[in-house]
N, C-alpha and C positions, 0 to 999 in steps of 0.2 A: 384873627390869622392865628394865633397860638392855640386857639381851642381847636381848630379844623386840624391842626398837625397832629396833635394827642389823641384826637378821635380815631383815626384809621390804625396809631399804632396799638393803642388799646382792643381794637377790634380784632387786629391780625393776633395779638396775645392769646384773646379768647377763643380764636379759632384754633390756633396750635394746641393749646389745653385740650378743648374738646375733641380734637382729633386723635391726640396720643393717650389720653385718659381711658378708653374703653378696652386699649390691648392687655393692660394688665390683669383683668380679671378673666379674659379669655383665656389666657394661658394658664392662667391658676386653676379654672375651671376642668380644662383639658388634662392637667396634671392630676387633681385631685380627683376625679370621676373615677368610680370603680368601674373596672372592666367585667363583665359577664365571662367567667371561664365554663367551657364544655366539661361535662362531668367526669370523671377518672373512666377511662375505659375497663370493663372487668378483663379479668384474663379469660381468654376463649378456651374452652375444655369442650373437645370434639369426642365422641364415641363411634367407631365403626359398628356398623350395622350388619345385617344377615347380607350376603353378596349372592347373588345369582348371576352366573356367566352363562354362556352358549357355545355348545361345541358339537362337531360332528361324533358320530359313532363309528368306528372304525376295527377291522381286524388286521393284524400285523400280517397275516397270508392271503394275499390277494393281488392277481397279476393276471395278463393277456398270456395266454397261451400260443407262441407264435411258431409258424414252420419252418424247420431247420434247414431244408433243401426245396427244390423248385420240384413241382410235381404235379398230379391230378387227383381230387380227391375219390378214391373209390368207394370209400365206406365211411359211413357216420353211425355212432355207436353212443352217442350220448346228445342229449337236446336241453333245452332249458329247463332249468327247475331239477334236473337230474341229478341227486346226490352221487358223489363218485367218492371212491377210496384212492389212496396215493396209489400209483402205479396202474390203473386203471385204464384200457384203451378209451379212447374219447373218439379217435378217427383214425383212418389208414389210407396213405396216399397208393397210389399203382407202384408196386415193386416187382412187377414180372422181368423187367430187364435186371434189374438187380439180384432176383433170384438165379436168373441164369448166368451170371458174372460169377456168382458164389461156386455154382456148381464147377465153373470150368475151373475156378479157382481151386477148389477141392480136389479135383482131379490132378491139376498139376502139383499139388503140395504130394499127393500119394505117388506120382509119378517120381518125384526126385526123391521123395523117400526109399523107393526101391534102388534108386541110383545110389544113395548113400550105402545101404545095405551091399550092394553090390562089389562097391570099391572097398568097403570094410573087409569084404572075404577076400578081395584081390589083394590087400595089403597083408593081410595073413598067409596067401600064398608066397609073395614076395619074400618075407620074414622067413619064411620054411625054406626057400629056394637060398637064400645068403646064407643061414645056418650049414645047409648041404653043401653049398660052394667053400667056407670055413673050414669044414670037416674035411673036405678033400685035399683041400690047400694043406691040411697038416699032416694028413697021409701022403702027400706028394702026387696024388693023381690031377689036381686042377691046379689052373696057374693064377697068378696074383690078378691078371687083368680081368680073368672071368669074376673073380671075387669081387672087384672094384664094380665091374656091370651090374652083379645082382644087387650090391648095395646102392647105387645110383637109381636102378631101376626101383627099387623099394622106396626111397627118397621120393621120386616123382609121383608114384603111386599114393603115399601118403598127402602130396600137394593135392592131388586129384580129390582124395577123399576130403580135403578141406575144402576146394572149391565148392563141393556138392554141398556140403555142410551149409556154406554161406548161402548158395541157390535156395537150401532149403527154408533158411532164416527170411530169407527174402520173401519166398511165395508165402510163407506163413504171416507175414506182416502184409501183404496184400489182400490175404483173404479175410485178416482180421479188420482190413479198412473197408472192405466191401461189406462185411456185418457191421459196422459202425454206420454205414450209409442205410444199410436196412433198416438198422435202431430209427434214424430219422424218419423214415417213413410211417412208423407207427406213432402216433400222439397220445399221450398219456399224460393223466391228471399229475400235478406235483405235490399235491396234498391232499388232506379228506377235505370236503366242502363240497359245493352246490355248483353247476353251471348256471351263471347268472345271465350269460349272454353268448350266442352263437354267430358266427361273422361270415360262414361259408356255406355252399350247398354242396351236396353230392354231385360229382361230375364238375365241380367246378376247378380250373386250374390256379395254381396259388405259387407265389414265388417265395424265397427264402427271406424271411422276415415279416411275412404277412400274418395278422392276426387272425387267429381259429376260433379261439374260445376265451372268456373271460370267467376264471373260476376263481371264487372267493370261500374262506371258511367261514363257517356260521357258528364258532364256538370260540372263547375267548376274546368275547368283543371287550372294545376299550374305548375310553373318551377323550379326548385331547380337548383341553381348552385353558385359556388363560387369565391370569387374575392379577390385581393389582400389586405392587412389589409390597404393601402394607400387610397385604392378605396373605400372602406367600411366606410372611414370617412365621404365621401360627399354623403351616401345613408341614405337615412330614410322612414320610412312606408309613403307612399302616392306618391313616386317619379315613375315616368313613366319611362321603359325603351322598347324598340322595339325588336321584335323577328323576326328572318328570319331562314326556314329551314337552316339545316345543310348542303343540297346538293347543296345551293346556287340557287335553281329555286322554285320561288312562292313569294306571296308579302309578305311583312312585315306585323305584328300586333302588338299592344301595348300590354302592360301588367303593372299592378300594384303593386308595391312594398308591401306586408304583414308582412313582418317579415325579420330582420336583426337580426342576431345571435348575442348576446351581449359579445360573447367570441371568441378569436383566435385560431385556430387549433395551438398548438406548434408544431408539425411535418410539419405542411406544409406553415404554416404564413398565413393562408387563412379564410375568414369568411364566412359562410352559408348565404344564400339569397334564400328568396322564392317571386315568383310574381303569382297573379294571372291573368289569360288571361280573354279575353272579352268573350261574350258568341256566337259572329260571328265568332270567329275564325276556322281556317280552319286546326289546328295540333289536332292530335289524342295522346291517351295516347301510350307513349311508344315510342313514336318518340323523336330525337335528335334537339334540336334547338340552334342558335347563337343568343346569347343575347348583345345587343349592348348598354354599358352604356354612359351617356351623358358625355363629355368631361369635365374634371376638372383640372383648372390649379394648 
């Protein structure tokens, strides 16, 4: 009976030692095993390369010529691709009614001018009458009442002259207004360039604000493009960039930077740049060009 009691106890002790003894080597192995570390990252060095931007060829002077009054196109003097000079007539609206009104206004001005001269002469007559009455009053021939009568008559005549002078100014203003309306019937080119588009036909009725022609300049071509902020730091006014057609076909041409925006667009992080093309450029307004910026370290 004593032997049976000690056997289980001894077995239990051996089991306890067997379960606890392996834990120590596991912990020490985990602590002593070297951990592989990734190699240290080398500092990144970036180099900016040549940047190619895209932008449209534009001109400062280009606009739609619109009608300034209602009327009927009576004559067309220019068409598409017609070179024009500043002030050259492009079209004419029917102006017969305005011409008749101008003639009537001119006659009225001349009539009032004659009235003004008549009243000027009348003033001189009244001045002479007053001087004579005053002299006769001194000689005792004329009465004071007659002198006062001549003086009042002179004052009234001067007021009549002033009234006719105002009427003359009013008539001249009316004539000037009619002449301005006549000028609106003459559609002229606002600057030197070429007619790129014609919107009307002869005999067509137009209203004030309707488009008649699209005129664009053909000189002083510009290219507008944007570059990232880091490239804009190396650009300044006077720098040279090179342009090639966006199609990849054609010779390259140079352009001089004339504007670098002092602000950065917060939405895209870009800066607007404008460059002026040379006079011998083969580009035309509306084309798209590739802009090659010089390499920047």
